[in-house]
Each structure stands twice: as C-alpha cells, then as structure tokens.
Backbone and ligand atoms as CSV (ligand in chain L), in Angstrom:
chain,resi,resn,atom,element,x,y,z
A,1,MET,N,N,36.534,45.436,-54.166
A,1,MET,CA,C,35.749,46.248,-55.072
A,1,MET,C,C,35.575,47.682,-54.589
A,2,ASP,N,N,36.063,48.763,-55.244
A,2,ASP,CA,C,35.756,50.029,-54.721
A,2,ASP,C,C,34.339,50.655,-54.917
A,3,ILE,N,N,34.007,51.416,-53.985
A,3,ILE,CA,C,32.882,52.029,-54.018
A,3,ILE,C,C,32.895,53.254,-54.941
A,4,LEU,N,N,32.123,53.469,-55.968
A,4,LEU,CA,C,32.215,54.491,-56.987
A,4,LEU,C,C,31.833,55.878,-56.221
A,5,ALA,N,N,32.547,56.794,-56.605
A,5,ALA,CA,C,32.263,58.282,-56.062
A,5,ALA,C,C,31.670,59.121,-56.974
A,6,HIS,N,N,30.871,60.098,-56.584
A,6,HIS,CA,C,30.348,61.095,-57.450
A,6,HIS,C,C,31.607,61.869,-58.011
A,7,PRO,N,N,31.632,62.281,-59.260
A,7,PRO,CA,C,30.513,62.178,-60.267
A,7,PRO,C,C,30.581,61.044,-61.225
A,8,ASN,N,N,30.867,59.891,-60.727
A,8,ASN,CA,C,30.817,58.664,-61.695
A,8,ASN,C,C,29.462,58.568,-62.216
A,9,PRO,N,N,29.460,58.499,-63.659
A,9,PRO,CA,C,28.166,58.461,-64.316
A,9,PRO,C,C,27.266,57.295,-63.967
A,10,ALA,N,N,27.732,56.214,-63.394
A,10,ALA,CA,C,26.850,55.016,-63.174
A,10,ALA,C,C,26.023,55.423,-61.979
A,11,LEU,N,N,26.273,56.312,-61.126
A,11,LEU,CA,C,25.543,56.808,-59.957
A,11,LEU,C,C,24.225,57.545,-60.366
A,12,LYS,N,N,24.254,57.940,-61.724
A,12,LYS,CA,C,23.197,58.804,-62.159
A,12,LYS,C,C,22.172,57.975,-63.046
A,13,GLN,N,N,22.436,56.669,-63.126
A,13,GLN,CA,C,21.680,55.824,-64.017
A,13,GLN,C,C,20.470,55.212,-63.347
A,14,THR,N,N,19.295,54.914,-63.942
A,14,THR,CA,C,18.280,54.149,-63.499
A,14,THR,C,C,18.599,52.676,-63.447
A,15,SER,N,N,18.616,52.035,-62.408
A,15,SER,CA,C,18.959,50.435,-62.441
A,15,SER,C,C,17.631,49.630,-62.878
A,16,SER,N,N,17.920,48.444,-63.328
A,16,SER,CA,C,17.006,47.647,-63.817
A,16,SER,C,C,16.508,46.508,-62.809
A,17,ALA,N,N,15.293,46.218,-62.880
A,17,ALA,CA,C,14.677,45.164,-61.819
A,17,ALA,C,C,15.387,43.806,-62.121
A,18,VAL,N,N,15.490,43.121,-61.025
A,18,VAL,CA,C,16.111,41.819,-61.048
A,18,VAL,C,C,15.163,40.710,-60.856
A,19,ASP,N,N,15.443,39.433,-61.299
A,19,ASP,CA,C,14.673,38.355,-61.034
A,19,ASP,C,C,15.423,37.275,-60.157
A,20,PRO,N,N,15.323,37.552,-58.804
A,20,PRO,CA,C,16.063,36.691,-57.935
A,20,PRO,C,C,16.222,35.227,-58.193
A,21,GLY,N,N,15.036,34.641,-58.716
A,21,GLY,CA,C,15.123,33.242,-58.870
A,21,GLY,C,C,15.946,32.804,-59.977
A,22,ALA,N,N,16.047,33.659,-60.958
A,22,ALA,CA,C,16.666,33.406,-62.302
A,22,ALA,C,C,18.145,33.976,-62.256
A,23,ASP,N,N,18.414,34.804,-61.561
A,23,ASP,CA,C,19.590,35.654,-61.658
A,23,ASP,C,C,20.892,34.914,-60.818
A,24,ALA,N,N,21.593,34.190,-61.415
A,24,ALA,CA,C,22.596,33.256,-60.800
A,24,ALA,C,C,23.804,34.098,-60.236
A,25,ASP,N,N,23.835,35.319,-60.697
A,25,ASP,CA,C,24.977,36.167,-60.209
A,25,ASP,C,C,24.625,36.918,-58.915
A,26,LEU,N,N,23.368,36.896,-58.495
A,26,LEU,CA,C,22.966,37.711,-57.358
A,26,LEU,C,C,23.614,37.320,-55.950
A,27,PRO,N,N,23.817,36.065,-55.685
A,27,PRO,CA,C,24.513,35.755,-54.406
A,27,PRO,C,C,25.869,36.319,-54.349
A,28,ARG,N,N,26.586,36.337,-55.505
A,28,ARG,CA,C,27.971,36.890,-55.631
A,28,ARG,C,C,27.949,38.293,-55.540
A,29,LEU,N,N,26.983,38.878,-56.067
A,29,LEU,CA,C,26.889,40.464,-55.998
A,29,LEU,C,C,26.609,40.822,-54.546
A,30,VAL,N,N,25.729,40.125,-53.829
A,30,VAL,CA,C,25.529,40.538,-52.583
A,30,VAL,C,C,26.763,40.360,-51.653
A,31,LYS,N,N,27.299,39.289,-51.959
A,31,LYS,CA,C,28.717,39.093,-51.186
A,31,LYS,C,C,29.645,40.278,-51.389
A,32,VAL,N,N,29.823,40.603,-52.651
A,32,VAL,CA,C,30.704,41.689,-52.975
A,32,VAL,C,C,30.246,43.038,-52.441
A,33,MET,N,N,28.991,43.278,-52.477
A,33,MET,CA,C,28.528,44.404,-51.916
A,33,MET,C,C,28.643,44.519,-50.366
A,34,ALA,N,N,28.336,43.443,-49.782
A,34,ALA,CA,C,28.565,43.299,-48.221
A,34,ALA,C,C,29.910,43.614,-47.774
A,35,ARG,N,N,30.892,43.156,-48.591
A,35,ARG,CA,C,32.319,43.291,-48.251
A,35,ARG,C,C,32.636,44.763,-48.398
A,36,ALA,N,N,32.129,45.451,-49.507
A,36,ALA,CA,C,32.445,46.822,-49.663
A,36,ALA,C,C,31.704,47.684,-48.542
A,37,MET,N,N,30.549,47.299,-48.094
A,37,MET,CA,C,29.852,48.112,-47.047
A,37,MET,C,C,30.444,48.071,-45.892
A,38,TYR,N,N,30.810,46.698,-45.386
A,38,TYR,CA,C,31.545,46.683,-43.958
A,38,TYR,C,C,32.942,47.285,-44.083
A,39,ASP,N,N,33.682,47.151,-45.205
A,39,ASP,CA,C,34.864,47.783,-45.153
A,39,ASP,C,C,34.810,49.198,-44.895
A,40,ALA,N,N,33.738,49.861,-45.585
A,40,ALA,CA,C,33.684,51.265,-45.742
A,40,ALA,C,C,33.958,52.044,-44.326
A,41,PRO,N,N,33.287,51.897,-43.263
A,41,PRO,CA,C,32.023,51.010,-43.015
A,41,PRO,C,C,30.871,51.913,-43.267
A,42,GLY,N,N,29.644,51.225,-43.726
A,42,GLY,CA,C,28.441,52.058,-43.868
A,42,GLY,C,C,27.407,51.254,-43.451
A,43,ILE,N,N,26.102,51.754,-43.425
A,43,ILE,CA,C,24.818,51.083,-43.031
A,43,ILE,C,C,23.960,50.563,-44.111
A,44,GLY,N,N,24.343,51.044,-45.341
A,44,GLY,CA,C,23.588,50.556,-46.461
A,44,GLY,C,C,24.359,50.833,-47.819
A,45,LEU,N,N,24.063,49.965,-48.762
A,45,LEU,CA,C,24.852,50.149,-50.068
A,45,LEU,C,C,23.870,49.634,-51.177
A,46,ALA,N,N,24.006,50.419,-52.273
A,46,ALA,CA,C,23.124,50.106,-53.321
A,46,ALA,C,C,24.011,49.488,-54.566
A,47,ALA,N,N,23.446,48.513,-55.398
A,47,ALA,CA,C,24.336,47.979,-56.389
A,47,ALA,C,C,24.991,48.968,-57.292
A,48,PRO,N,N,24.340,50.064,-57.669
A,48,PRO,CA,C,24.943,50.887,-58.636
A,48,PRO,C,C,26.253,51.527,-58.075
A,49,GLN,N,N,26.187,51.628,-56.809
A,49,GLN,CA,C,27.525,52.143,-56.101
A,49,GLN,C,C,28.774,51.416,-56.289
A,50,ILE,N,N,28.648,50.146,-56.748
A,50,ILE,CA,C,29.915,49.323,-57.239
A,50,ILE,C,C,29.687,49.108,-58.701
A,51,GLY,N,N,28.873,49.903,-59.401
A,51,GLY,CA,C,28.809,49.896,-60.852
A,51,GLY,C,C,27.860,48.934,-61.407
A,52,VAL,N,N,27.013,48.256,-60.567
A,52,VAL,CA,C,26.170,47.167,-61.129
A,52,VAL,C,C,24.685,47.794,-61.243
A,53,LEU,N,N,24.086,47.986,-62.319
A,53,LEU,CA,C,22.921,48.676,-62.488
A,53,LEU,C,C,21.656,47.694,-62.224
A,54,LYS,N,N,21.540,47.214,-61.053
A,54,LYS,CA,C,20.540,46.267,-60.783
A,54,LYS,C,C,19.836,46.799,-59.493
A,55,ARG,N,N,18.578,46.623,-59.535
A,55,ARG,CA,C,17.698,47.072,-58.367
A,55,ARG,C,C,17.809,46.277,-57.168
A,56,VAL,N,N,19.084,46.489,-56.486
A,56,VAL,CA,C,19.309,45.567,-55.244
A,56,VAL,C,C,20.022,46.489,-54.241
A,57,PHE,N,N,19.560,46.596,-52.895
A,57,PHE,CA,C,20.425,47.303,-51.962
A,57,PHE,C,C,20.493,46.183,-50.731
A,58,ILE,N,N,21.632,46.517,-49.997
A,58,ILE,CA,C,21.807,45.799,-48.737
A,58,ILE,C,C,21.886,46.789,-47.714
A,59,PHE,N,N,21.696,46.403,-46.363
A,59,PHE,CA,C,21.844,47.332,-45.231
A,59,PHE,C,C,22.224,46.448,-43.938
A,60,ASP,N,N,22.635,47.134,-43.033
A,60,ASP,CA,C,22.864,46.397,-41.746
A,60,ASP,C,C,22.827,47.535,-40.683
A,61,ILE,N,N,21.742,47.515,-39.989
A,61,ILE,CA,C,21.471,48.607,-38.894
A,61,ILE,C,C,21.549,47.837,-37.411
A,62,ASP,N,N,21.126,46.641,-37.450
A,62,ASP,CA,C,21.134,45.976,-36.214
A,62,ASP,C,C,21.845,44.733,-36.216
A,63,ASP,N,N,23.117,44.727,-36.752
A,63,ASP,CA,C,23.990,43.629,-36.828
A,63,ASP,C,C,23.497,42.522,-37.547
A,64,GLN,N,N,22.563,42.792,-38.446
A,64,GLN,CA,C,22.022,41.801,-39.320
A,64,GLN,C,C,22.052,42.271,-40.823
A,65,LEU,N,N,22.582,41.491,-41.671
A,65,LEU,CA,C,22.640,41.882,-43.190
A,65,LEU,C,C,21.218,41.577,-43.819
A,66,GLY,N,N,20.708,42.658,-44.282
A,66,GLY,CA,C,19.492,42.777,-44.991
A,66,GLY,C,C,19.619,42.932,-46.446
A,67,VAL,N,N,18.848,42.152,-47.336
A,67,VAL,CA,C,18.953,42.419,-48.796
A,67,VAL,C,C,17.580,42.693,-49.281
A,68,VAL,N,N,17.421,43.618,-50.206
A,68,VAL,CA,C,16.100,43.905,-50.815
A,68,VAL,C,C,16.338,44.065,-52.214
A,69,CYS,N,N,15.570,43.374,-53.097
A,69,CYS,CA,C,15.625,43.397,-54.492
A,69,CYS,C,C,14.416,44.122,-54.907
A,70,ASN,N,N,14.477,44.970,-56.000
A,70,ASN,CA,C,13.310,45.613,-56.533
A,70,ASN,C,C,12.445,46.446,-55.462
A,71,PRO,N,N,13.107,47.150,-54.490
A,71,PRO,CA,C,12.358,47.789,-53.504
A,71,PRO,C,C,11.569,48.874,-54.039
A,72,VAL,N,N,10.325,48.946,-53.303
A,72,VAL,CA,C,9.384,50.061,-53.642
A,72,VAL,C,C,8.906,50.517,-52.311
A,73,ILE,N,N,8.966,51.882,-52.076
A,73,ILE,CA,C,8.492,52.526,-50.969
A,73,ILE,C,C,6.994,52.663,-51.117
A,74,ILE,N,N,6.178,51.824,-50.433
A,74,ILE,CA,C,4.717,51.694,-50.687
A,74,ILE,C,C,3.944,52.606,-49.887
A,75,GLU,N,N,4.419,53.056,-48.721
A,75,GLU,CA,C,3.856,54.021,-47.719
A,75,GLU,C,C,4.916,54.930,-47.227
A,76,ARG,N,N,4.548,56.284,-47.005
A,76,ARG,CA,C,5.469,57.044,-46.420
A,76,ARG,C,C,4.533,58.119,-45.662
A,77,SER,N,N,5.150,58.355,-44.391
A,77,SER,CA,C,4.563,59.296,-43.545
A,77,SER,C,C,4.440,60.697,-44.090
A,78,GLU,N,N,3.478,61.402,-43.844
A,78,GLU,CA,C,3.459,62.876,-44.219
A,78,GLU,C,C,4.386,63.654,-43.383
A,79,GLU,N,N,4.630,63.141,-42.157
A,79,GLU,CA,C,5.532,63.747,-41.291
A,79,GLU,C,C,7.001,63.531,-41.837
A,80,THR,N,N,7.686,64.675,-41.971
A,80,THR,CA,C,9.013,64.602,-42.406
A,80,THR,C,C,9.944,65.206,-41.500
A,81,GLU,N,N,11.322,64.918,-41.647
A,81,GLU,CA,C,12.420,65.515,-40.807
A,81,GLU,C,C,13.633,65.780,-41.583
A,82,VAL,N,N,14.176,66.942,-41.237
A,82,VAL,CA,C,15.453,67.272,-42.199
A,82,VAL,C,C,16.702,66.793,-41.182
A,83,ASP,N,N,17.627,65.895,-41.678
A,83,ASP,CA,C,18.749,65.672,-40.832
A,83,ASP,C,C,19.924,65.523,-41.829
A,84,ASP,N,N,21.150,65.600,-41.191
A,84,ASP,CA,C,22.334,65.502,-42.036
A,84,ASP,C,C,22.492,64.098,-42.551
A,85,GLU,N,N,22.742,63.978,-43.672
A,85,GLU,CA,C,22.805,62.526,-44.281
A,85,GLU,C,C,24.159,62.321,-45.091
A,86,GLY,N,N,24.852,61.316,-44.994
A,86,GLY,CA,C,25.998,61.065,-45.731
A,86,GLY,C,C,25.753,59.977,-46.780
A,87,CYS,N,N,26.779,59.592,-47.511
A,87,CYS,CA,C,26.742,58.689,-48.579
A,87,CYS,C,C,28.168,58.199,-48.913
A,88,LEU,N,N,28.284,56.831,-48.979
A,88,LEU,CA,C,29.512,56.404,-49.231
A,88,LEU,C,C,30.101,56.735,-50.626
A,89,SER,N,N,29.155,57.205,-51.430
A,89,SER,CA,C,29.676,57.836,-52.961
A,89,SER,C,C,29.939,59.236,-52.846
A,90,LEU,N,N,29.813,59.804,-51.681
A,90,LEU,CA,C,30.146,61.298,-51.504
A,90,LEU,C,C,30.920,61.368,-50.200
A,91,PRO,N,N,32.126,60.646,-50.278
A,91,PRO,CA,C,32.927,60.633,-48.946
A,91,PRO,C,C,33.289,61.898,-48.440
A,92,GLY,N,N,33.255,62.279,-47.274
A,92,GLY,CA,C,33.769,63.458,-46.542
A,92,GLY,C,C,32.691,64.616,-46.264
A,93,ILE,N,N,31.488,64.304,-46.791
A,93,ILE,CA,C,30.468,65.453,-46.617
A,93,ILE,C,C,29.098,64.874,-46.235
A,94,SER,N,N,28.303,65.735,-45.542
A,94,SER,CA,C,26.996,65.298,-45.244
A,94,SER,C,C,26.167,66.627,-45.712
A,95,VAL,N,N,24.849,66.374,-46.033
A,95,VAL,CA,C,24.030,67.434,-46.488
A,95,VAL,C,C,22.582,67.245,-45.898
A,96,PRO,N,N,21.967,68.231,-45.478
A,96,PRO,CA,C,20.671,68.144,-44.707
A,96,PRO,C,C,19.635,67.734,-45.804
A,97,VAL,N,N,18.992,66.512,-45.624
A,97,VAL,CA,C,18.003,66.013,-46.424
A,97,VAL,C,C,16.614,65.828,-45.807
A,98,GLU,N,N,15.525,66.266,-46.352
A,98,GLU,CA,C,14.206,66.051,-45.771
A,98,GLU,C,C,13.624,64.578,-46.222
A,99,ARG,N,N,13.362,63.840,-45.184
A,99,ARG,CA,C,12.837,62.443,-45.457
A,99,ARG,C,C,11.517,62.189,-44.724
A,100,SER,N,N,10.710,61.223,-45.117
A,100,SER,CA,C,9.693,60.855,-44.329
A,100,SER,C,C,10.142,60.208,-42.997
A,101,VAL,N,N,9.506,60.360,-41.975
A,101,VAL,CA,C,9.962,59.820,-40.690
A,101,VAL,C,C,9.713,58.267,-40.629
A,102,ARG,N,N,8.569,57.838,-41.278
A,102,ARG,CA,C,8.262,56.454,-41.383
A,102,ARG,C,C,7.909,56.069,-42.762
A,103,VAL,N,N,8.458,54.913,-43.194
A,103,VAL,CA,C,8.010,54.265,-44.446
A,103,VAL,C,C,7.819,52.866,-44.463
A,104,VAL,N,N,7.136,52.334,-45.331
A,104,VAL,CA,C,7.032,50.897,-45.599
A,104,VAL,C,C,7.707,50.585,-46.933
A,105,CYS,N,N,8.606,49.548,-46.969
A,105,CYS,CA,C,9.335,49.342,-48.195
A,105,CYS,C,C,9.076,47.735,-48.368
A,106,GLU,N,N,8.583,47.509,-49.689
A,106,GLU,CA,C,8.334,46.188,-50.162
A,106,GLU,C,C,9.355,45.625,-51.261
A,107,GLY,N,N,9.645,44.515,-51.303
A,107,GLY,CA,C,10.427,43.993,-52.416
A,107,GLY,C,C,10.681,42.476,-52.251
A,108,LEU,N,N,11.839,41.985,-52.653
A,108,LEU,CA,C,12.073,40.568,-52.759
A,108,LEU,C,C,13.360,40.301,-52.059
A,109,ASP,N,N,13.494,39.218,-51.358
A,109,ASP,CA,C,14.741,38.771,-50.811
A,109,ASP,C,C,15.534,38.156,-51.847
A,110,ILE,N,N,16.646,37.614,-51.442
A,110,ILE,CA,C,17.637,37.102,-52.378
A,110,ILE,C,C,17.165,35.810,-53.015
A,111,LYS,N,N,16.248,35.094,-52.315
A,111,LYS,CA,C,15.550,33.872,-52.948
A,111,LYS,C,C,14.250,34.271,-53.801
A,112,GLY,N,N,13.840,35.469,-53.755
A,112,GLY,CA,C,12.649,35.865,-54.517
A,112,GLY,C,C,11.462,35.883,-53.600
A,113,SER,N,N,11.501,35.669,-52.353
A,113,SER,CA,C,10.419,35.774,-51.511
A,113,SER,C,C,10.106,37.249,-51.084
A,114,PRO,N,N,8.742,37.514,-50.881
A,114,PRO,CA,C,8.490,38.859,-50.562
A,114,PRO,C,C,9.127,39.386,-49.292
A,115,VAL,N,N,9.372,40.524,-49.305
A,115,VAL,CA,C,9.957,41.130,-47.923
A,115,VAL,C,C,9.248,42.441,-47.747
A,116,ARG,N,N,8.968,42.792,-46.478
A,116,ARG,CA,C,8.385,43.957,-46.143
A,116,ARG,C,C,8.987,44.624,-45.055
A,117,ILE,N,N,9.544,45.852,-45.024
A,117,ILE,CA,C,10.249,46.456,-43.961
A,117,ILE,C,C,9.469,47.723,-43.576
A,118,GLU,N,N,9.056,47.821,-42.354
A,118,GLU,CA,C,8.574,49.049,-41.816
A,118,GLU,C,C,9.599,49.675,-40.968
A,119,GLY,N,N,9.837,50.860,-41.254
A,119,GLY,CA,C,10.957,51.486,-40.461
A,119,GLY,C,C,10.639,52.900,-40.156
A,120,SER,N,N,11.176,53.445,-39.045
A,120,SER,CA,C,11.215,54.895,-38.729
A,120,SER,C,C,12.605,55.339,-38.497
A,121,ASP,N,N,12.646,56.801,-38.458
A,121,ASP,CA,C,13.933,57.416,-38.201
A,121,ASP,C,C,15.048,56.927,-39.085
A,122,LEU,N,N,16.044,56.291,-38.428
A,122,LEU,CA,C,17.337,55.952,-39.275
A,122,LEU,C,C,16.888,54.923,-40.229
A,123,VAL,N,N,16.087,53.901,-39.855
A,123,VAL,CA,C,15.734,52.885,-40.900
A,123,VAL,C,C,15.105,53.398,-42.040
A,124,ALA,N,N,14.010,54.261,-41.711
A,124,ALA,CA,C,13.152,54.926,-42.873
A,124,ALA,C,C,14.233,55.753,-43.740
A,125,ARG,N,N,15.051,56.513,-43.022
A,125,ARG,CA,C,15.983,57.328,-43.966
A,125,ARG,C,C,16.803,56.404,-44.843
A,126,MET,N,N,17.421,55.368,-44.282
A,126,MET,CA,C,18.171,54.395,-45.072
A,126,MET,C,C,17.378,53.931,-46.181
A,127,LEU,N,N,16.168,53.316,-45.943
A,127,LEU,CA,C,15.292,52.798,-46.913
A,127,LEU,C,C,14.950,53.926,-48.149
A,128,GLN,N,N,14.778,55.064,-47.782
A,128,GLN,CA,C,14.579,56.119,-48.797
A,128,GLN,C,C,15.899,56.531,-49.609
A,129,HIS,N,N,16.910,56.513,-48.886
A,129,HIS,CA,C,18.231,56.918,-49.535
A,129,HIS,C,C,18.768,55.598,-50.366
A,130,GLU,N,N,18.618,54.472,-49.991
A,130,GLU,CA,C,19.002,53.313,-50.905
A,130,GLU,C,C,18.100,53.251,-52.153
A,131,THR,N,N,16.833,53.320,-51.814
A,131,THR,CA,C,15.763,53.296,-53.028
A,131,THR,C,C,16.249,54.361,-53.927
A,132,ASP,N,N,16.476,55.552,-53.445
A,132,ASP,CA,C,16.893,56.685,-54.442
A,132,ASP,C,C,18.068,56.317,-55.261
A,133,HIS,N,N,19.153,55.610,-54.739
A,133,HIS,CA,C,20.252,55.299,-55.557
A,133,HIS,C,C,19.765,54.605,-56.762
A,134,LEU,N,N,18.757,53.649,-56.716
A,134,LEU,CA,C,18.379,52.803,-57.869
A,134,LEU,C,C,17.714,53.554,-58.900
A,135,ASP,N,N,17.311,54.859,-58.577
A,135,ASP,CA,C,16.924,55.744,-59.589
A,135,ASP,C,C,17.948,56.955,-59.822
A,136,GLY,N,N,19.160,56.689,-59.642
A,136,GLY,CA,C,20.163,57.684,-59.977
A,136,GLY,C,C,20.091,58.964,-59.051
A,137,VAL,N,N,19.397,58.849,-57.904
A,137,VAL,CA,C,19.220,60.070,-57.143
A,137,VAL,C,C,20.181,60.064,-55.923
A,138,LEU,N,N,20.969,61.194,-55.708
A,138,LEU,CA,C,21.937,61.207,-54.648
A,138,LEU,C,C,21.568,62.293,-53.740
A,139,ILE,N,N,22.132,62.398,-52.508
A,139,ILE,CA,C,21.658,63.264,-51.518
A,139,ILE,C,C,21.865,64.752,-51.950
A,140,ILE,N,N,22.831,64.890,-52.795
A,140,ILE,CA,C,22.906,66.348,-53.279
A,140,ILE,C,C,21.781,66.738,-54.109
A,141,ASP,N,N,21.116,65.838,-54.840
A,141,ASP,CA,C,19.865,66.058,-55.622
A,141,ASP,C,C,18.648,66.370,-54.668
A,142,ARG,N,N,18.788,65.952,-53.454
A,142,ARG,CA,C,17.644,66.118,-52.550
A,142,ARG,C,C,17.828,67.460,-51.720
A,143,ALA,N,N,19.052,68.141,-51.825
A,143,ALA,CA,C,19.361,69.351,-51.064
A,143,ALA,C,C,18.833,70.445,-51.780
A,144,THR,N,N,18.733,71.601,-51.196
A,144,THR,CA,C,18.409,72.949,-51.784
A,144,THR,C,C,19.535,73.403,-52.692
A,145,PRO,N,N,19.395,74.138,-53.603
A,145,PRO,CA,C,20.321,74.654,-54.393
A,145,PRO,C,C,21.633,75.294,-53.678
A,146,GLU,N,N,21.303,75.920,-52.621
A,146,GLU,CA,C,22.481,76.685,-51.783
A,146,GLU,C,C,23.096,75.570,-51.028
A,147,GLU,N,N,22.351,74.551,-50.466
A,147,GLU,CA,C,23.089,73.537,-49.778
A,147,GLU,C,C,23.882,72.661,-50.743
A,148,ARG,N,N,23.314,72.432,-51.746
A,148,ARG,CA,C,23.938,71.711,-52.828
A,148,ARG,C,C,25.427,72.239,-53.233
A,149,ARG,N,N,25.318,73.647,-53.584
A,149,ARG,CA,C,26.649,74.365,-53.830
A,149,ARG,C,C,27.680,74.253,-52.789
A,150,ALA,N,N,27.154,74.604,-51.471
A,150,ALA,CA,C,28.009,74.455,-50.339
A,150,ALA,C,C,28.701,73.109,-50.326
A,151,ALA,N,N,27.784,72.043,-50.273
A,151,ALA,CA,C,28.239,70.692,-50.140
A,151,ALA,C,C,29.287,70.398,-51.187
A,152,MET,N,N,29.070,70.728,-52.488
A,152,MET,CA,C,29.946,70.430,-53.621
A,152,MET,C,C,31.294,71.124,-53.329
A,153,ARG,N,N,31.262,72.369,-52.760
A,153,ARG,CA,C,32.559,73.095,-52.532
A,153,ARG,C,C,33.282,72.146,-51.478
A,154,ARG,N,N,32.714,71.943,-50.418
A,154,ARG,CA,C,33.328,70.964,-49.381
A,154,ARG,C,C,33.764,69.690,-49.976
A,155,TYR,N,N,33.023,69.184,-50.938
A,155,TYR,CA,C,33.342,67.835,-51.433
A,155,TYR,C,C,34.654,67.904,-52.260
A,156,MET,N,N,34.739,68.990,-53.200
A,156,MET,CA,C,35.923,69.160,-53.918
A,156,MET,C,C,37.058,69.489,-53.061
A,157,GLU,N,N,36.871,70.195,-51.983
A,157,GLU,CA,C,38.110,70.588,-51.207
A,157,GLU,C,C,38.514,69.253,-50.490
A,158,SER,N,N,37.508,68.440,-49.867
A,158,SER,CA,C,37.963,67.322,-49.082
A,158,SER,C,C,38.728,66.326,-49.945
A,159,ALA,N,N,38.141,66.188,-51.272
A,159,ALA,CA,C,38.921,65.230,-52.046
A,159,ALA,C,C,40.086,65.775,-52.759
A,160,GLY,N,N,40.521,67.024,-52.597
A,160,GLY,CA,C,41.634,67.735,-53.177
A,160,GLY,C,C,41.434,67.689,-54.738
A,161,ARG,N,N,40.321,67.867,-55.214
A,161,ARG,CA,C,39.898,67.942,-56.678
A,161,ARG,C,C,40.141,69.276,-57.200
L,1,ZN,ZN,ZN,24.353,56.582,-50.632
C-alpha cells in the first residue's frame, strides 16, 4: 500500500470516528498501516495517508507499535517549541512547525479500551502531527505563508514536478 502524497485530496479530508468493537476491518487496516509505516520508514502514520478516512493513527517511537482510535488532545502545554518537522505525505522536505512541548492524548485502542498517552518533545510532536492528519491538516498548513511557499518550491523541485 502506497502512502499518499500531497496534493492528494484525501489528505485534506476530515476523517470519521471509528467504533473499534464493531469495525471488523480495523485489525487489517492497522496491519496495512504498520507495513507502510515501517517500510517508509516513519515514526507515525494516520489512516487518511493510505486513503482510509477513519480516525486512526499508529506510531512507533520506542520499538513498540501503538494504535490510537478517535484521538483527542485533551491537554497541551502553553510552552511551545518550533522545530523542523517532516511528513511521509510530503517526502523530501521539512518545515518549521510550532507545537506544544507536552500534550495528553486520549482515545481508544484497537479493542475499544481507553488509552491515554502523555508525551513530551518528539512524542508530543508526533501526537499533534498525527491528530492533525485526521482533520485534514498538514505541516505546510501549520507553517507561515513564507515558509509554506519556500517548502512547496522545494517539494516541487525534489519531486521533479
Ligand atoms: Zn504526516
């Protein structure tokens, strides 16, 4: 399964909530997503990046696959940090993005049990990045207009578009 690249319209859509207990396709979806993420390789992947508009993302930062369905960032630190961020759907570029340094994300696991992830730094950045995907928001949408223009120029050049 190929990871969709910007400007694929699926990446701009708002994804729908899932019911892990009732969604029989979920285990297969997670398996396909995991293969795509590890092949890339990346540390996180959201379902719309493979064209499935469901509120599911996966991640692996500490050699353990995590799955979050219907994630909501319920707390975020006022303290923020700007750092270069990449995205598997914008191969070849990174963009400075301001994110909260610490967040708490709640959702459901693949069986429908509640999950709560408290993360800082890279984990916090990943949680905000992947949750953004489920609302059709990409890193270029978080950049300043000048940074966005410069990034898109690099993107077009690197892809030979
Ligand atoms: Zn991404």
